[in-house]
Backbone as CSV, one residue per row, in Angstrom:
resi,resn,N_x,N_y,N_z,CA_x,CA_y,CA_z,C_x,C_y,C_z
1,UNK,22.506,-15.668,16.140,21.196,-15.118,16.479,20.898,-15.344,17.952
2,UNK,20.220,-14.366,18.551,19.826,-14.486,19.944,18.552,-15.305,20.057
3,UNK,18.221,-15.694,21.285,16.988,-16.440,21.531,15.767,-15.628,21.102
4,UNK,15.823,-14.314,21.362,14.706,-13.450,20.967,14.548,-13.411,19.445
5,UNK,15.654,-13.396,18.709,15.577,-13.419,17.249,14.986,-14.728,16.740
6,UNK,15.361,-15.849,17.364,14.768,-17.123,16.977,13.256,-17.111,17.215
7,UNK,12.850,-16.565,18.359,11.422,-16.504,18.680,10.671,-15.651,17.668
8,UNK,11.247,-14.488,17.327,10.592,-13.621,16.344,10.648,-14.227,14.938
9,UNK,11.706,-14.996,14.678,11.789,-15.687,13.393,10.682,-16.713,13.232
10,UNK,10.410,-17.465,14.304,9.312,-18.427,14.256,7.975,-17.713,14.089
11,UNK,7.820,-16.582,14.782,6.583,-15.803,14.646,6.404,-15.266,13.233
12,UNK,7.509,-14.825,12.632,7.459,-14.331,11.255,7.087,-15.446,10.288
13,UNK,7.700,-16.617,10.459,7.408,-17.764,9.588,5.943,-18.165,9.694
14,UNK,5.422,-18.226,10.930,4.022,-18.588,11.125,3.104,-17.554,10.483
15,UNK,3.417,-16.286,10.666,2.578,-15.212,10.120,2.509,-15.291,8.602
16,UNK,3.662,-15.452,7.953,3.671,-15.469,6.490,3.091,-16.765,5.937
17,UNK,3.230,-17.867,6.685,2.586,-19.109,6.253,1.072,-18.942,6.246
18,UNK,0.529,-18.332,7.298,-0.910,-18.097,7.361,-1.347,-17.084,6.303
19,UNK,-0.494,-16.096,6.028,-0.798,-15.116,4.982,-0.929,-15.819,3.628
20,UNK,0.037,-16.695,3.337,-0.007,-17.420,2.066,-1.217,-18.326,1.970
21,UNK,-1.534,-19.038,3.063,-2.708,-19.906,3.063,-3.986,-19.099,2.886
22,UNK,-4.018,-17.923,3.501,-5.188,-17.064,3.340,-5.354,-16.604,1.905
23,UNK,-4.249,-16.272,1.251,-4.306,-15.869,-0.155,-4.801,-16.995,-1.042
24,UNK,-4.318,-18.211,-0.775,-4.779,-19.371,-1.544,-6.268,-19.623,-1.310
25,UNK,-6.703,-19.488,-0.055,-8.111,-19.733,0.264,-9.021,-18.738,-0.449
26,UNK,-8.587,-17.473,-0.506,-9.401,-16.477,-1.212,-9.488,-16.817,-2.692
27,UNK,-8.358,-17.217,-3.285,-8.339,-17.512,-4.714,-9.065,-18.787,-5.089
28,UNK,-8.939,-19.821,-4.237,-9.480,-21.141,-4.595,-10.892,-21.390,-4.069
29,UNK,-11.278,-20.686,-3.005,-12.576,-20.954,-2.382,-13.481,-19.728,-2.370
30,UNK,-12.983,-18.630,-1.807,-13.859,-17.483,-1.571,-14.224,-16.759,-2.860
31,UNK,-13.226,-16.519,-3.718,-13.525,-15.835,-4.981,-14.502,-16.636,-5.841
32,UNK,-14.303,-17.949,-6.040,-15.297,-18.709,-6.806,-16.679,-18.706,-6.153
33,UNK,-16.714,-18.755,-4.822,-18.009,-18.738,-4.134,-18.720,-17.406,-4.336
34,UNK,-17.957,-16.312,-4.280,-18.561,-14.999,-4.511,-19.087,-14.884,-5.941
35,UNK,-18.331,-15.409,-6.901,-18.768,-15.340,-8.296,-20.033,-16.167,-8.521
36,UNK,-20.147,-17.239,-7.768,-21.320,-18.097,-7.902,-22.553,-17.493,-7.240
37,UNK,-22.345,-16.856,-6.088,-23.481,-16.405,-5.280,-23.832,-14.929,-5.470
38,UNK,-22.869,-14.131,-5.884,-23.106,-12.682,-6.012,-22.873,-12.308,-7.473
39,UNK,-23.926,-12.004,-8.184,-23.820,-11.773,-9.632,-23.450,-10.326,-9.973
40,UNK,-23.696,-9.411,-9.039,-23.362,-8.003,-9.287,-21.864,-7.796,-9.048
41,UNK,-21.073,-7.438,-10.087,-19.620,-7.296,-9.906,-19.236,-6.241,-8.869
42,UNK,-19.985,-5.144,-8.812,-19.674,-4.089,-7.843,-19.856,-4.592,-6.427
43,UNK,-20.961,-5.268,-6.187,-21.221,-5.835,-4.861,-20.176,-6.894,-4.512
44,UNK,-19.783,-7.682,-5.499,-18.795,-8.732,-5.278,-17.453,-8.136,-4.868
45,UNK,-17.024,-7.081,-5.567,-15.761,-6.411,-5.202,-15.857,-5.801,-3.807
46,UNK,-17.024,-5.225,-3.491,-17.222,-4.620,-2.163,-17.022,-5.666,-1.066
47,UNK,-17.637,-6.824,-1.224,-17.512,-7.876,-0.219,-16.081,-8.399,-0.137
48,UNK,-15.434,-8.552,-1.297,-14.057,-9.055,-1.302,-13.121,-8.074,-0.612
49,UNK,-13.279,-6.796,-0.875,-12.394,-5.802,-0.251,-12.632,-5.715,1.247
50,UNK,-13.888,-5.826,1.657,-14.183,-5.816,3.090,-13.528,-7.016,3.770
51,UNK,-13.598,-8.175,3.129,-12.983,-9.380,3.682,-11.468,-9.240,3.738
52,UNK,-10.860,-8.738,2.665,-9.404,-8.592,2.627,-8.939,-7.588,3.674
53,UNK,-9.654,-6.475,3.829,-9.299,-5.499,4.851,-9.327,-6.113,6.241
54,UNK,-10.366,-6.909,6.514,-10.471,-7.581,7.809,-9.337,-8.590,7.985
55,UNK,-9.051,-9.357,6.947,-7.981,-10.352,7.022,-6.624,-9.686,7.267
56,UNK,-6.390,-8.554,6.621,-5.121,-7.846,6.811,-5.000,-7.310,8.234
57,UNK,-6.098,-6.824,8.802,-6.037,-6.348,10.187,-5.749,-7.508,11.147
58,UNK,-6.319,-8.678,10.870,-6.022,-9.856,11.688,-4.562,-10.261,11.553
59,UNK,-4.021,-10.174,10.331,-2.624,-10.508,10.094,-1.705,-9.571,10.878
60,UNK,-2.018,-8.275,10.831,-1.221,-7.294,11.577,-1.302,-7.579,13.073
61,UNK,-2.523,-7.864,13.546,-2.702,-8.175,14.966,-1.944,-9.419,15.385
62,UNK,-1.890,-10.424,14.498,-1.148,-11.636,14.808,0.339,-11.341,14.933
63,UNK,0.885,-10.548,14.012,2.309,-10.223,14.074,2.636,-9.439,15.344
64,UNK,1.724,-8.581,15.751,1.940,-7.845,17.004,1.858,-8.798,18.197
65,UNK,0.868,-9.690,18.197,0.691,-10.641,19.301,1.902,-11.552,19.445
66,UNK,2.491,-11.952,18.311,3.651,-12.843,18.337,4.956,-12.103,18.626
67,UNK,4.888,-10.801,18.774,6.082,-10.024,19.097,6.990,-9.760,17.927
68,UNK,6.485,-9.971,16.701,7.307,-9.729,15.507,7.494,-8.242,15.290
69,UNK,6.435,-7.470,15.532,6.504,-6.029,15.312,5.487,-5.323,16.189
70,UNK,5.656,-4.030,16.264,4.654,-3.158,16.857,4.490,-1.983,15.907
71,UNK,3.410,-1.240,16.044,3.192,-0.136,15.116,2.366,0.954,15.767
72,UNK,2.459,2.143,15.187,1.663,3.292,15.610,1.116,3.961,14.363
73,UNK,-0.158,4.324,14.377,-0.817,4.887,13.201,-1.402,6.236,13.589
74,UNK,-0.650,7.299,13.354,-1.079,8.649,13.721,-1.882,9.275,12.574
75,UNK,-3.108,9.719,12.893,-3.939,10.384,11.895,-4.725,9.435,11.022
76,UNK,-4.971,8.206,11.498,-5.652,7.210,10.679,-7.056,7.646,10.278
77,UNK,-7.693,8.510,11.095,-9.062,8.941,10.767,-9.108,9.704,9.443
78,UNK,-7.990,10.325,9.044,-7.970,11.050,7.767,-8.101,10.102,6.580
79,UNK,-7.768,8.840,6.794,-7.838,7.865,5.708,-9.242,7.308,5.515
80,UNK,-10.152,7.666,6.395,-11.512,7.132,6.296,-12.354,7.889,5.279
81,UNK,-11.857,9.021,4.799,-12.621,9.819,3.832,-12.478,9.218,2.437
82,UNK,-13.557,9.091,1.700,-13.503,8.427,0.390,-12.927,9.324,-0.702
83,UNK,-12.517,8.709,-1.785,-12.131,9.434,-2.991,-10.829,10.189,-2.909
84,UNK,-9.895,9.721,-2.074,-8.592,10.384,-1.942,-7.498,9.592,-2.653
85,UNK,-6.467,10.315,-3.086,-5.274,9.701,-3.641,-4.243,9.629,-2.515
86,UNK,-3.985,8.435,-2.032,-3.115,8.225,-0.875,-1.727,7.857,-1.377
87,UNK,-0.760,8.726,-1.126,0.619,8.505,-1.568,1.495,8.226,-0.358
88,UNK,2.335,7.208,-0.457,3.180,6.836,0.675,4.549,6.397,0.193
89,UNK,5.548,6.601,1.032,6.838,5.960,0.780,6.705,4.478,1.118
90,UNK,7.708,3.688,0.787,7.512,2.232,0.778,8.726,1.503,1.354
91,UNK,8.980,1.638,2.672,10.186,1.034,3.230,10.122,-0.476,3.429
92,UNK,8.917,-1.061,3.455,8.798,-2.474,3.798,7.770,-3.180,2.915
93,UNK,7.937,-4.473,2.762,7.039,-5.270,1.936,5.594,-5.203,2.416
94,UNK,5.391,-5.053,3.722,4.035,-5.141,4.277,3.350,-3.783,4.454
95,UNK,3.912,-2.713,3.921,3.263,-1.399,4.015,1.843,-1.443,3.451
96,UNK,1.688,-2.091,2.306,0.384,-2.129,1.646,-0.627,-2.887,2.499
97,UNK,-0.167,-3.857,3.274,-1.074,-4.603,4.150,-1.670,-3.675,5.200
98,UNK,-0.835,-2.830,5.791,-1.323,-1.876,6.785,-2.324,-0.899,6.165
99,UNK,-1.990,-0.370,5.004,-2.858,0.638,4.399,-4.184,0.039,3.939
100,UNK,-4.144,-1.101,3.259,-5.392,-1.723,2.825,-6.225,-2.185,4.017
101,UNK,-5.571,-2.466,5.127,-6.300,-2.852,6.325,-6.954,-1.697,7.048
102,UNK,-6.536,-0.467,6.741,-7.055,0.701,7.471,-7.811,1.695,6.597
103,UNK,-7.874,1.454,5.292,-8.597,2.352,4.388,-9.807,1.603,3.838
104,UNK,-11.016,1.991,4.225,-12.205,1.249,3.787,-12.359,1.273,2.263
105,UNK,-12.594,0.101,1.692,-12.878,-0.051,0.268,-11.829,0.601,-0.634
106,UNK,-10.578,0.548,-0.200,-9.508,1.177,-0.976,-9.193,0.381,-2.229
107,UNK,-8.773,1.087,-3.252,-8.200,0.473,-4.440,-6.689,0.636,-4.335
108,UNK,-5.957,-0.100,-5.138,-4.502,-0.059,-5.062,-3.914,-0.422,-6.411
109,UNK,-2.816,0.218,-6.767,-2.098,-0.142,-7.984,-1.002,-1.141,-7.622
110,UNK,-1.120,-2.338,-8.192,-0.287,-3.479,-7.821,0.665,-3.822,-8.963
111,UNK,1.870,-4.281,-8.616,2.789,-4.767,-9.642,2.170,-5.947,-10.384
112,UNK,2.334,-5.955,-11.717,1.717,-6.980,-12.533,2.131,-8.391,-12.159
113,UNK,3.384,-8.555,-11.717,3.853,-9.916,-11.417,3.122,-10.504,-10.211
114,UNK,2.578,-9.655,-9.332,1.827,-10.166,-8.184,0.515,-10.804,-8.614
115,UNK,0.021,-10.371,-9.782,-1.212,-10.972,-10.294,-0.970,-12.383,-10.826
116,UNK,0.298,-12.792,-10.949,0.636,-14.139,-11.380,1.080,-15.014,-10.218
117,UNK,1.332,-14.406,-9.074,1.782,-15.156,-7.897,0.616,-15.955,-7.326
118,UNK,0.770,-17.258,-7.096,-0.361,-18.072,-6.627,-0.916,-17.640,-5.271
119,UNK,-0.092,-16.961,-4.456,-0.546,-16.556,-3.136,-1.238,-15.193,-3.133
120,UNK,-1.044,-14.408,-4.182,-1.628,-13.060,-4.207,-2.619,-12.831,-5.345
121,UNK,-2.602,-13.678,-6.371,-3.466,-13.406,-7.517,-4.941,-13.558,-7.174
122,UNK,-5.272,-14.459,-6.251,-6.675,-14.631,-5.866,-7.262,-13.377,-5.242
123,UNK,-6.629,-12.818,-4.198,-7.135,-11.572,-3.622,-7.154,-10.412,-4.613
124,UNK,-6.133,-10.311,-5.477,-6.100,-9.223,-6.460,-7.272,-9.335,-7.424
125,UNK,-7.543,-10.544,-7.889,-8.650,-10.755,-8.817,-9.995,-10.514,-8.132
126,UNK,-10.151,-11.022,-6.916,-11.423,-10.879,-6.206,-11.737,-9.418,-5.904
127,UNK,-10.711,-8.652,-5.498,-10.927,-7.254,-5.121,-10.924,-6.313,-6.311
128,UNK,-10.438,-6.789,-7.466,-10.383,-5.932,-8.637,-9.343,-4.834,-8.544
129,UNK,-8.230,-5.094,-7.833,-7.175,-4.097,-7.738,-6.560,-3.846,-9.121
130,UNK,-6.008,-2.663,-9.294,-5.432,-2.254,-10.572,-4.000,-2.788,-10.662
131,UNK,-3.662,-3.426,-11.771,-2.278,-3.861,-11.976,-1.624,-2.978,-13.036
132,UNK,-0.296,-2.915,-12.965,0.440,-2.064,-13.916,0.957,-2.849,-15.115
133,UNK,0.337,-4.010,-15.401,0.776,-4.808,-16.547,0.557,-4.061,-17.860
134,UNK,-0.485,-3.226,-17.913,-0.767,-2.431,-19.104,-0.709,-0.955,-18.701
135,UNK,0.477,-0.343,-18.781,0.647,1.029,-18.298,-0.344,2.024,-18.887
136,UNK,-0.712,1.843,-20.151,-1.630,2.794,-20.790,-3.021,2.754,-20.165
137,UNK,-3.368,1.620,-19.552,-4.705,1.477,-18.970,-4.755,1.894,-17.510
138,UNK,-3.596,2.086,-16.882,-3.570,2.386,-15.452,-4.231,3.723,-15.141
139,UNK,-3.916,4.752,-15.927,-4.465,6.081,-15.668,-5.984,6.076,-15.744
140,UNK,-6.533,5.438,-16.775,-7.986,5.405,-16.922,-8.628,4.593,-15.796
141,UNK,-7.997,3.487,-15.416,-8.526,2.678,-14.317,-8.485,3.452,-12.999
142,UNK,-7.401,4.207,-12.781,-7.302,5.019,-11.569,-8.357,6.113,-11.561
143,UNK,-8.552,6.761,-12.697,-9.558,7.812,-12.798,-10.963,7.258,-12.505
144,UNK,-11.251,6.084,-13.064,-12.567,5.481,-12.860,-12.770,5.082,-11.399
145,UNK,-11.725,4.562,-10.767,-11.822,4.150,-9.369,-12.091,5.352,-8.460
146,UNK,-11.345,6.426,-8.672,-11.543,7.630,-7.858,-12.927,8.234,-8.100
147,UNK,-13.392,8.180,-9.346,-14.716,8.719,-9.670,-15.816,7.945,-8.962
148,UNK,-15.579,6.659,-8.695,-16.563,5.852,-7.969,-16.526,6.113,-6.466
149,UNK,-15.607,6.963,-6.037,-15.529,7.292,-4.618,-14.554,6.455,-3.829
150,UNK,-13.787,5.582,-4.506,-12.790,4.788,-3.810,-11.528,5.621,-3.597
151,UNK,-10.883,5.408,-2.470,-9.544,5.969,-2.309,-8.554,5.055,-3.017
152,UNK,-7.492,5.649,-3.531,-6.508,4.907,-4.311,-5.150,4.995,-3.620
153,UNK,-4.592,3.842,-3.264,-3.289,3.773,-2.607,-2.209,3.567,-3.666
154,UNK,-1.175,4.397,-3.574,-0.112,4.328,-4.576,1.229,4.615,-3.909
155,UNK,2.226,3.815,-4.248,3.603,4.054,-3.814,4.349,4.647,-5.003
156,UNK,4.536,5.960,-5.041,5.038,6.610,-6.261,6.462,6.247,-6.655
157,UNK,7.223,5.626,-5.751,8.575,5.203,-6.127,8.545,4.026,-7.094
158,UNK,7.456,3.273,-7.071,7.337,2.116,-7.951,8.026,0.876,-7.423
159,UNK,8.738,1.001,-6.312,9.422,-0.122,-5.683,9.669,0.260,-4.239
160,UNK,10.229,-0.646,-3.461,10.463,-0.330,-2.063,11.596,0.689,-1.889
161,UNK,11.439,1.537,-0.886,12.401,2.592,-0.586,13.728,1.991,-0.141
162,UNK,14.809,2.476,-0.711,16.135,2.075,-0.231,16.414,2.829,1.065
163,UNK,16.814,2.115,2.137,16.950,2.760,3.454,17.859,3.977,3.492
164,UNK,18.919,4.006,2.682,19.917,5.073,2.803,19.969,6.004,1.597
165,UNK,18.899,6.036,0.818,18.898,6.900,-0.356,17.691,7.827,-0.331
166,UNK,17.837,9.029,-0.912,16.677,9.930,-0.991,15.575,9.306,-1.842
167,UNK,14.353,9.692,-1.543,13.204,9.219,-2.319,13.211,9.888,-3.690
168,UNK,12.904,9.099,-4.707,12.770,9.627,-6.058,11.516,9.025,-6.676
169,UNK,10.481,9.856,-6.783,9.210,9.383,-7.307,9.228,9.283,-8.825
170,UNK,8.408,8.374,-9.337,8.137,8.321,-10.764,6.929,9.211,-11.066
171,UNK,6.649,9.377,-12.343,5.631,10.361,-12.732,4.190,9.850,-12.673
172,UNK,4.015,8.561,-12.403,2.666,8.010,-12.406,1.728,8.702,-11.445
173,UNK,2.171,8.931,-10.208,1.325,9.566,-9.207,0.965,10.984,-9.621
174,UNK,1.941,11.719,-10.164,1.679,13.091,-10.594,0.671,13.124,-11.732
175,UNK,0.799,12.203,-12.671,-0.149,12.156,-13.794,-1.566,11.893,-13.306
176,UNK,-1.712,10.979,-12.354,-3.045,10.693,-11.814,-3.586,11.912,-11.073
177,UNK,-2.744,12.537,-10.256,-3.189,13.695,-9.487,-3.629,14.841,-10.396
178,UNK,-2.905,15.060,-11.489,-3.210,16.177,-12.377,-4.433,15.912,-13.248
179,UNK,-4.756,14.663,-13.460,-5.858,14.325,-14.359,-7.137,13.917,-13.630
180,UNK,-7.130,14.065,-12.320,-8.334,13.803,-11.532,-8.532,14.972,-10.569
181,UNK,-9.667,14.976,-9.923,-9.943,16.019,-8.928,-9.693,15.516,-7.514
182,UNK,-9.026,14.390,-7.374,-8.815,13.800,-6.059,-7.795,14.602,-5.247
183,UNK,-8.056,14.721,-3.953,-7.097,15.337,-3.051,-6.018,14.321,-2.683
184,UNK,-4.780,14.790,-2.526,-3.664,13.926,-2.139,-3.561,13.874,-0.622
185,UNK,-3.478,12.649,-0.090,-3.162,12.461,1.326,-1.769,11.840,1.413
186,UNK,-0.765,12.567,1.903,0.569,11.975,2.052,0.629,11.132,3.332
187,UNK,1.262,9.976,3.234,1.477,9.108,4.390,2.968,8.815,4.506
188,UNK,3.541,9.183,5.642,4.948,8.889,5.906,5.040,7.577,6.665
189,UNK,5.944,6.710,6.241,6.125,5.421,6.893,7.588,5.286,7.309
190,UNK,7.771,4.969,8.582,9.122,4.761,9.113,9.193,3.360,9.723
191,UNK,10.220,2.623,9.368,10.393,1.248,9.840,11.751,1.127,10.522
192,UNK,11.736,0.817,11.816,12.978,0.711,12.582,12.973,-0.567,13.408
193,UNK,14.017,-1.399,13.331,15.049,-1.397,12.288,14.429,-1.807,10.955
194,UNK,15.147,-1.573,9.891,14.596,-1.899,8.575,14.373,-3.404,8.464
195,UNK,13.316,-3.762,7.751,13.021,-5.172,7.518,12.203,-5.305,6.244
196,UNK,12.335,-6.432,5.571,11.581,-6.718,4.353,11.756,-5.613,3.309
197,UNK,12.969,-5.065,3.250,13.278,-4.075,2.228,13.559,-4.801,0.913
198,UNK,13.843,-4.039,-0.127,14.077,-4.623,-1.453,15.260,-5.585,-1.404
199,UNK,15.027,-6.814,-1.835,16.083,-7.804,-1.881,16.385,-8.484,-0.560
200,UNK,15.667,-8.128,0.498,15.921,-8.725,1.818,14.916,-9.849,2.069
201,UNK,15.362,-11.072,2.319,14.434,-12.185,2.531,13.707,-12.068,3.866
202,UNK,12.536,-12.701,3.951,11.728,-12.614,5.166,12.444,-13.208,6.376
203,UNK,13.341,-14.189,6.134,14.005,-14.869,7.250,15.219,-14.095,7.771
204,UNK,15.481,-12.917,7.215,16.528,-12.061,7.785,15.891,-11.293,8.950
205,UNK,16.092,-11.772,10.158,15.399,-11.249,11.338,16.240,-10.141,11.976
206,UNK,15.671,-8.939,12.152,16.432,-7.833,12.737,16.847,-8.135,14.178
207,UNK,17.829,-7.399,14.693,18.317,-7.675,16.051,17.305,-7.340,17.144
208,UNK,16.306,-6.514,16.842,15.267,-6.208,17.831,13.911,-6.129,17.129
209,UNK,12.868,-6.091,17.933,11.514,-6.058,17.385,11.319,-4.820,16.509
210,UNK,10.649,-5.013,15.394,10.438,-3.936,14.434,9.332,-3.001,14.922
211,UNK,9.565,-1.717,14.769,8.560,-0.696,15.048,8.255,0.036,13.738
212,UNK,6.990,-0.011,13.315,6.569,0.685,12.102,5.641,1.821,12.498
213,UNK,5.999,3.021,12.099,5.211,4.211,12.427,4.637,4.813,11.152
214,UNK,3.357,5.130,11.222,2.654,5.763,10.110,2.199,7.145,10.564
215,UNK,2.437,8.126,9.738,1.974,9.490,10.023,1.199,9.996,8.813
216,UNK,-0.104,10.165,8.997,-0.969,10.644,7.923,-1.021,12.160,8.010
217,UNK,-0.561,12.834,6.969,-0.471,14.289,6.971,-1.762,14.908,6.419
218,UNK,-1.842,16.230,6.536,-2.984,16.954,5.977,-2.982,16.850,4.453
219,UNK,-4.142,17.033,3.868,-4.256,16.988,2.410,-3.266,17.944,1.763
220,UNK,-2.693,17.500,0.667,-1.689,18.284,-0.043,-2.337,18.924,-1.271
221,UNK,-2.368,20.257,-1.333,-2.988,20.898,-2.500,-2.168,20.681,-3.762
222,UNK,-2.866,20.531,-4.881,-2.214,20.319,-6.174,-2.649,21.414,-7.126
223,UNK,-1.686,22.126,-7.686,-1.998,23.144,-8.676,-2.279,22.469,-10.015
224,UNK,-3.464,22.716,-10.551,-3.839,22.124,-11.844,-3.846,23.191,-12.942
225,UNK,-2.849,24.067,-12.879,-2.673,25.122,-13.875,-2.485,24.485,-15.255
226,UNK,-3.317,24.854,-16.177,-3.285,24.238,-17.513,-2.511,25.063,-18.536
227,UNK,-1.777,26.072,-18.097,-1.025,26.911,-19.036,0.187,26.189,-19.610
228,UNK,0.665,25.174,-18.903,1.841,24.436,-19.364,1.428,23.069,-19.893
229,UNK,2.238,22.466,-20.761,1.929,21.133,-21.283,1.859,20.102,-20.153
230,UNK,1.052,19.045,-20.309,0.890,18.027,-19.260,2.209,17.411,-18.807
231,UNK,3.116,17.156,-19.758,4.387,16.550,-19.383,5.211,17.433,-18.472
232,UNK,5.209,18.741,-18.746,5.958,19.691,-17.911,5.362,19.743,-16.515
233,UNK,4.021,19.804,-16.445,3.356,19.855,-15.141,3.613,18.585,-14.339
234,UNK,3.603,17.435,-15.014,3.841,16.169,-14.320,5.256,16.094,-13.767
235,UNK,6.238,16.534,-14.561,7.622,16.515,-14.075,7.792,17.456,-12.883
236,UNK,7.182,18.630,-12.961,7.303,19.588,-11.858,6.662,19.050,-10.588
237,UNK,5.455,18.482,-10.715,4.779,17.948,-9.536,5.540,16.757,-8.956
238,UNK,6.122,15.948,-9.818,6.911,14.808,-9.340,8.083,15.289,-8.497
239,UNK,8.782,16.319,-8.966,9.891,16.882,-8.176,9.383,17.438,-6.852
240,UNK,8.257,18.143,-6.900,7.709,18.736,-5.677,7.312,17.661,-4.663
241,UNK,6.701,16.590,-5.141,6.308,15.508,-4.244,7.537,14.810,-3.658
242,UNK,8.547,14.567,-4.480,9.772,13.939,-3.979,10.422,14.807,-2.914
243,UNK,10.536,16.103,-3.172,11.140,17.024,-2.210,10.320,17.088,-0.927
244,UNK,9.003,17.119,-1.080,8.113,17.177,0.082,8.316,15.952,0.975
245,UNK,8.311,14.761,0.383,8.465,13.541,1.186,9.853,13.461,1.811
246,UNK,10.892,13.812,1.066,12.239,13.765,1.632,12.372,14.709,2.820
247,UNK,11.801,15.899,2.690,11.868,16.879,3.778,11.096,16.388,5.002
248,UNK,9.884,15.905,4.792,9.044,15.457,5.904,9.634,14.216,6.577
249,UNK,10.172,13.293,5.771,10.749,12.091,6.347,11.999,12.380,7.165
250,UNK,12.767,13.380,6.737,13.957,13.749,7.525,13.558,14.203,8.915
251,UNK,12.498,15.005,9.003,12.022,15.465,10.309,11.363,14.314,11.071
252,UNK,10.667,13.441,10.369,10.014,12.296,11.000,11.040,11.379,11.626
253,UNK,12.139,11.142,10.928,13.183,10.245,11.421,13.866,10.800,12.664
254,UNK,13.882,12.117,12.786,14.568,12.726,13.932,13.602,13.098,15.054
255,UNK,12.334,12.775,14.853,11.340,13.121,15.893,11.487,12.194,17.100
């Protein structure tokens, strides 16, 4: 490893240590305090999400200040509109941190195992994010969240993007899109060099500083033609979304 990699490695370790401590603080101190002082659950979730969004922006700023990464967010103003279904590819572990930090009062569908992790369960519980532990309840929870005017962040692959493979979405995003009136906002994410991909430990430090680019595209129209069975429509939309993201990402990577 070069001296620069050691420096960025120390910055990464410090950043994630503070991230973990922040998660513990929310779970052990802030969430109980909110439950004690704020009796209205809606107001409590609002305050928790505002706090988490602010904390995530500070975390991103710290990583940039320490030289761990830099980023560019093109079209971020499109994410400020409420009640949208935000779909993104998922090249890195921290993609959700960027999105939750830039989308006001966003909801998110989280892997169930994160709700058991001591560093993440506190923020998930305080903010009321949706977990996929009960798949049958996810659709109704997503519908209710969008109906309340919250934007919903979803990574339709269900896991982090493999750097050298085409994107293949699962049907969850299509089912939500077809069963709600929410507009889809596609977000392309490019991470160079790759870092924090599936199975890659945080201490694997890339040879140069990471650059993460976000491109928020125009709303994507969804045909809600009811002439075909729901399963057929969901499969078709899933293919269309996968093809759309693969095509756009190919051009994004070569831009």
